[in-house]
C-alpha positions as CSV (number, residue, x, y, z in Angstrom):
1,M,119.9,-33.5,64.6
2,G,121.9,-35.8,62.2
3,D,120.8,-39.1,60.1
4,M,117.6,-39.2,62.4
5,F,116.0,-43.1,61.9
6,I,119.1,-44.3,62.3
7,Q,121.7,-44.0,65.5
8,D,124.9,-45.5,63.0
9,R,125.6,-42.0,60.7
10,E,127.0,-44.6,57.9
11,A,125.3,-47.8,57.9
12,G,122.3,-45.5,57.1
13,R,124.1,-43.3,54.3
14,L,125.2,-46.8,53.1
15,F,121.2,-48.6,52.7
16,F,120.7,-45.1,51.0
17,L,123.6,-46.0,48.3
18,D,123.1,-49.1,47.8
19,I,119.3,-48.5,47.3
20,W,120.4,-46.4,44.2
21,K,123.5,-48.7,43.1
22,K,120.4,-51.5,42.9
23,Y,118.2,-49.6,41.5
24,Q,120.9,-48.5,38.9
25,A,121.8,-51.7,37.9
26,S,118.8,-53.1,37.9
27,I,118.9,-54.5,40.7
28,P,115.1,-55.8,42.3
29,L,114.1,-54.2,45.1
30,Q,112.5,-55.1,48.8
31,A,109.4,-53.7,50.0
32,L,111.1,-51.0,51.3
33,E,113.7,-50.3,49.3
34,E,111.0,-49.7,46.7
35,L,109.6,-47.3,49.3
36,I,113.0,-46.0,49.8
37,L,113.7,-45.2,45.3
38,G,110.2,-43.6,45.6
39,V,111.7,-40.9,47.6
40,I,115.1,-40.8,45.8
41,L,113.7,-40.4,43.0
42,E,111.9,-37.7,44.5
43,H,114.8,-36.3,44.6
44,P,116.5,-35.2,41.4
45,E,119.1,-32.4,43.0
46,Y,120.6,-35.6,45.4
47,H,121.9,-38.1,42.1
48,I,125.2,-36.8,41.8
49,L,125.5,-37.4,45.9
50,L,124.6,-40.8,45.7
51,S,126.6,-41.3,43.0
52,N,129.5,-40.4,45.0
53,E,130.2,-43.1,47.5
54,V,132.7,-41.4,49.1
55,N,131.4,-37.9,49.7
56,A,128.1,-38.9,50.8
57,L,129.6,-40.7,53.8
58,L,131.6,-37.7,54.2
59,Q,129.6,-34.3,53.6
60,E,129.3,-32.5,57.2
61,Y,125.2,-31.0,57.2
62,T,126.0,-27.8,59.9
63,P,123.3,-25.8,60.6
64,E,126.2,-23.0,60.2
65,T,126.6,-24.2,56.6
66,G,122.9,-23.9,56.2
67,E,122.5,-27.0,54.3
68,I,119.9,-29.2,54.7
69,N,121.0,-32.9,54.9
70,P,119.8,-35.1,52.2
71,F,119.8,-38.3,54.4
72,L,117.8,-36.6,57.1
73,H,115.4,-34.8,54.5
74,M,114.4,-37.9,52.6
75,G,114.6,-40.1,56.0
76,M,111.5,-37.6,56.9
77,H,109.8,-38.5,54.0
78,I,110.5,-42.0,54.6
79,A,109.0,-42.2,58.3
80,I,106.1,-39.7,56.8
81,R,105.5,-42.3,55.3
82,E,105.9,-45.3,57.3
83,Q,103.5,-43.1,59.7
84,I,100.2,-42.5,56.7
85,G,100.6,-46.5,56.0
86,S,100.7,-47.6,59.7
87,D,98.1,-45.1,61.0
88,R,100.9,-44.5,63.3
89,P,100.5,-42.0,65.2
90,G,96.6,-42.8,65.0
91,G,94.8,-39.7,63.0
92,I,97.9,-38.7,60.6
93,A,96.2,-41.2,57.6
94,A,93.0,-39.7,57.9
95,L,94.5,-35.7,58.4
96,Y,97.0,-36.9,55.1
97,Q,93.9,-37.6,53.2
98,Q,91.9,-34.4,54.8
99,L,95.2,-31.8,54.0
100,L,95.9,-33.8,50.5
101,S,93.7,-32.3,48.5
102,K,95.0,-28.7,49.4
103,F,98.9,-29.1,48.0
104,A,99.6,-29.5,44.9
105,T,101.6,-32.8,45.5
106,A,101.7,-36.3,47.4
107,H,105.4,-34.9,48.2
108,D,104.5,-31.0,49.3
109,L,102.5,-32.1,52.1
110,E,105.0,-34.1,53.0
111,H,107.1,-31.5,52.8
112,R,104.9,-29.3,55.5
113,I,104.4,-32.6,57.7
114,M,108.0,-32.9,57.4
115,E,108.2,-29.1,59.3
116,C,105.6,-30.8,62.5
117,L,107.9,-33.9,62.9
118,G,111.7,-31.7,63.7
119,E,109.1,-29.3,65.8
120,A,108.3,-33.3,67.7
121,L,111.6,-34.5,66.6
122,W,113.6,-31.2,68.3
123,S,112.1,-31.0,70.9
124,A,112.2,-34.1,71.7
125,Q,115.3,-34.6,71.2
126,R,115.7,-31.1,73.6
127,N,113.8,-32.0,76.9
128,N,114.7,-35.5,76.6
129,T,111.5,-37.7,76.1
130,L,109.6,-39.2,73.5
131,P,107.9,-37.7,70.8
132,D,104.8,-36.2,72.2
133,E,102.0,-37.4,70.2
134,A,99.4,-35.3,70.5
135,A,101.0,-31.9,69.9
136,Y,102.6,-33.6,66.2
137,L,99.0,-34.8,65.6
138,E,97.2,-30.7,66.5
139,C,100.4,-29.4,64.6
140,V,99.2,-31.4,60.9
141,K,96.0,-29.9,62.2
142,R,97.0,-26.3,61.2
143,I,98.8,-27.0,58.0
144,N,97.1,-24.6,55.6
145,R,94.7,-22.8,57.5
């Protein structure tokens, strides 16, 4: 799927790298940058990658290598947090609140929601349609049952 939310892969990766550089230099961040920094800080395993701009921009992640694309992974966390913040699709925020008590951390719950989001995006890409919000919400409802 590549780097999802930003069509230009390099620009998307540079955005993450820029936020990481600003954070390390104690430069104040905008609200969206703060949200993204929060996700970066929850993934210390990616900090070395973010500290090496050339590697981060050139690294390929394919299903064949079995490696998770860190930019896609963090992007999905961001998308889920934005969905919950805006309650789009409608009902996702309430579902999230209901499920939260069943998980050790919000981060763990996001990983489970991410499976549903990935499925919805993959299906939409395969069918060349918009993601099916109803199917996505149904998948989220089935989490931990």
